[in-house]
C-alpha positions, 0 to 999 in steps of 0.5 A: 871495687877492685877485684884482684885476680887469682894467680894461675892460668888454667884451673885455679882451684885450692882448699880441700876437694870432696871427690869421687874416685872412680873405679879403676883409677888409684889415689895416686892417678887421681892426685896426678891429674890434679897436679898436672891441671893445676900446677901446685901440691896435690895430696890426699887424705887416705889411700883407695885402692885401683878396685875401690871407689867412693870418697877421696879427700883432696888437698891442694896447695897449702891445704895439704897440710889440712890432710892430717886429721883425715889420716890420723883421727877420722871414722871411715865408712864403707860399704863391701860385698863380700863373696864366700866360699874362696880366698883372695891372695890380694883379698879382693877381686884382682888377686889369684882366686882361690877356691876353698871347696869347703861349705859355707856356714849359714846366715846366723853363724856369719852373723855372729862371727861378723859381730866378733869384729866389732871393738878394738882388733888387731889386723894385719894389713894385706901384703898387696897395700901401699904400706911403706916398707924402707920407702917401697910400698909393701905391693912393689916389694910382692911383685918384685918376688920379695918375702915381707912380713907386715906387723899386726896393728890396733884399729877400731871397728865402731859398727858393722850393719848387714844390708843384704844377702844374695846368691850367686845364682840370684845376683847372675839373674839380677845382671840379666834382669838388669840387662833386659831393663837396660834393653827395654829402655833403649827400645822406649828411647828409640820409640820416643825419639828422644822425648827430652834431654833428661830422659836420655840422660837417665837411659845413659846413666842406667847404661853405666849402672848396667856395664858396672855391674856386668864387669864380673869377676869369672871367679865369682860366676865359678861359684855357681852352686852345683849338684856335687857342690857342697856350697849350695848355699853360697852367697854374696854378703853386703855390709857397711862398716865404720872403722877407724883410719888405717883399718883394711876392709879387705883384711876384715873380710879375709879374716871373716873368712878364716874365722868361717872356714869357707874363705872370703873376698872383697868383690866391691868396696864403696868409701861412702863417709868420712868424719874428723874430729872437730875441736871446739873453740871453747875446749881448744881455749881451756886446752891451749889446743891450736885450731889448726892442721895439727889439730888432730895430730898426736903431737899437740899438748894442753897446759897440763902437759897432756898429750894424746897418742896416735891411738887415743881418742880425741872424744874428750877434745872433740865431742863433734865431728865434721862429716864428709858424705858422698852424695857432696863428692865432685866427679870428674863429669862436675869439673868439666862442667865448671859449675862447683860449690865451696863453702868457707869459714874465715877466721880473724877480725871478720865481725862487726867490719862489713864482711858479709856486705864485701863478699855480697859485693864481690859475689854480685860482681862475679855472678855468684850465688850463695850466702855469708852467715857470722856463726856464734864463734866469731867466724864468718861462713860463706857459700858460693856457686859459680865458675870455678876461676870466678870462686877462686877470684872470690877466695883471692879476695876473701883473704883480704877482706875489707879495710878494717878486717884482719883475716887469720885463716880460711878453710875452703872445701869445694864440694857438688852443690846438693842444693842451687841458689840463685842469688846472694843472700846475706844471713 
């Protein structure tokens, strides 16, 4: 069997990438990294600010067209750590922190006000944001000293869950405790003289975790309660919020602080989950909805001339959601190790034509592990694990398929392997 080589010479990847954006990097810096090494068009499915981290969906090559469903009709879940007792002009730790000097309400009041944000609300985005005004970012205009006004927009908060609270004193003590644990662990590793590579890696991970937590904004430490301060109950609140596309957690927290009267801003923000509508084939057939990169676009219409507006729910058309989680997101370290996984869905005349056996033969030749299986909707699902170059070689051949096949479309998602295969199977 002849194997078609991929066209690129360095990094061959194409498709959707589930990526874990690190702290301190902008979404643009991440996409520029991939542009530089791949030499293809690259985009992302929703900005994460520099101070935020977590799930970033990246599209490469023709798959940038698929990003619209992440931008328009997705649900996104965040974990946010909130500091009370002060405002920030950027609504986060990167801005100028101004203490209000006002007492912080008790927990029950904070919980009550927090729940008032659940549902459809109007929200004004932060002035320091990536929103474009006449082609320029709002944040750039503000830094240039220009006065701008952003209009409120309707967003949906599907749910808010309180994960925990900490006083400032407790928070500072936790850092001290973590540093002591790190010291103890480092001494243990030294005593055992590198008992195993796994143990060393564990110590390294703990070192990094502690380093991240010790990068504490001085303004937060200044909130330590004192005898003369009315804010003796000052604390951090950690929440998990599921929101619609376009929702700013920074604005949500800022508005919370305004309602409480004491001020609040985001100290830490992690995007942990993204859900996009999954339009079922039978629904698509009934309403003549194309399953494509436009499946979440407000422009598609049914035979009955039904149009879905940008704010109208797709629930009638898409009762189910495809979910992307932070645990499966690739890091720079994963890419450097060069052992990746993709899951692909192949559309067209691909069942009953030997497609799975075609994939198995290719995978065995390329030393790729995973599986191929027929799905009830007439497609073939392929999960493959291996070196990135070999995976892309497999993808180039999937586009063609065996002699009797007719491949119309392939959805490809690159992610971190959570379960390892040691052979290629046919289901």
